[in-house]
N, C-alpha and C positions, 0 to 999 in steps of 0.2 A: 224435311223429307223422310220416308219411312224406311225399312229396311233394307232393300234391296237396292234402291240408291246410295244409302251408306254404303254398302258394301262395294257398289260398281266404283263409286269414288275414291275407293283405296287404290286402286290401280294396280290390283296385284301384289300388295306388299302385304305380307302373311300378317306380319306385328300389328302394320295402322288397322289392318279389318278387323284386328279383335280389338282395338282399342274403338273403333268405329262403333263395333258391334254392341260391346260391354257399356259403352258411354253413358244412356238412360240409368244405370244401374251402379252408375260412380257417381257421390254426392259430392260436391261444395271441391275443395283442394285432394281430396283421395286420389285423385289423377297422380298427387306423386308417389304415390305407393308401387307405381309401376313402372317397368323398365322404360327408357328410353322412347322408342319408336309404338307402343304400347299408350304409351300416355301423347304420344302427338298424333294417333288415331282419337284418342280419347278428344283432345281437343279440336282435333279439325272437325269431327261432329258436332261439336256446340259450335262453333264458327259457320257450318254450313248450316244449320239451324237457323242460327241468327241472321245469314246472309237470305236464306229463302223469306224468313218473316218479313225482312224490311224490304225486300226486292219489289218495284212497283209492278211489274207482270201478276206478283203471286198475289198484290193487292188487291187488283182485278177480279181475277179468283175468288178470293176471297167475300167481295161484295156481292156477289151474286149467290152466296149462301148467309150472308150477316143477319139477316132480319129472321130465317128460322131457327138459323144453330148459333147464334150469338158468340161467345169465346172459343167454341166446339170447332168455328169455319175453318181454321190453320190445321186442326189434328185433321180434318177431313179431306183436306187438299192435300195434304201430306199421302192420304191414303188414294187417292184418286190419281194424282201424279205416276205415284208408283203403278198405277193401274196402265199408265200411258206407256211407262219406260217398259212393262214388259210385255204389254201388247206389240210394241214396235222394237223388241229387243236386239231383233237383225240389223237393224239400223246403228244400233251401239256399240254390239260387241260380236265377233265370228266363233267364239262359242255358242252352241245354240240355247238355249235358257234351261232346259233339262237338265242337261249334261252341267253346265256354270250350278246350278243350283243342287245338283246331288255331288257336286265337286266341296262347295260349300258346307254343307251339312256334315261332308266326313270330315272335313278339315276342324272345324268346330266341336265337332264329335270328339276329337284325338287330342281338343286342349282345351278338354272340358276342365281339367283341373284349375286354369287360367283365371276361368269366369266366375264371375262375383256370382254370390246363392241365385238372386233374382234369375241372373241371364242363365243358367245349371237347369232351372226350372222349369224353365219357358222353352228350350232348345229341342225337348222331345216332343211338343207339342208343334214347334214349327216343323220339324222333321215328317211327323206323322201325318198333319193336313199339308203338306209340301206347299208352303204361303208365299214364298216366290214363285211358285210358277204359278200358283190360281189366284193370283193378282190380275193375270192377264184375261183372264174373264170376267164378265160383270158379274155371274153368280157367285163367285169367288170374292170379288170387292162387297158383293151384298154381304157376302157371311162373314166378313172383317168387321165391317160396318154395323152390322147386328149384332157382332161380340163386343165390340167397345160400346155401343149401347147399353148394352147387359152391365159392363163394368161401372155405366155411371147412373144402375139402376134406374135407366129408362130417363131421365132427365134429358139427356143431350138429342134425344130421338134420332141419334145419327144412322139409325136402321134404315129414314128416310129420305138419306141423302141418295140412296141409287137413283131414287126420281130424278134429283138435279143433275145426275151425270146424262142420264138418257136423255134430261130436253135440253140440255147445253152440251151436250157431246165434243161438238165440234171445237166451239168457242173454248172449253177448258183443254181440249187433243192441242190447239193452238197457242194457248197459254203455254202450255209443258214443254211443248217444241220451242219455242223462243226461250223461256225461261232458260231450261237446262242446257244448252248452249252455253251458257253466261255460266252458269255454276259449274260446270265441268273445268271451264278455262278458271275461274275464281278457285277452285278445291287442288287444281293442280299446280298454283301460286302459292298459294299456302301449305301446301302441303311439303314444299320445297322449303318454304320458311321454317315451318315447327321443325323440321328435320335436322336444322342447322343449330337449333336454340338449345 
């Protein structure tokens, strides 16, 4: 899953949220350098990624993309699924997405000194371009995919995936809706376990 889903699955626990947000910038066993709840958030992020990669519904989504994008199919699905979470946000939260995103940005900025350098460097772009809200539109997703393609120097062709999104829109949305129910349950259970360790 991508940023919005990871933040949402932190369930308003601020330390879990920080851990979930910084997890990709924390390599190997460096999670042990952080306080208990932030460490739990980092580990939750990894558990969510592993669960997502191996879920049968996600595998169905990936198959629609695999021939064209090969091992980038999972990265693309993470982004597309965040689109459906953002687009259908009212179904999952009583807080409007614009308000939620603004609160998240403010919170992360206020805790900037805790974030690893990589996350500190990324945060201003996230805020300036309002990534979390932009996911809700196809135009926003197109920009994200284009940016990811540039990061792979054009090798991934991820900028083309917006075409696949539009062709298989209903199927991807149905996949996401079914999968996300499972993921929320998994994440809630895993969070409780990690907080007791």
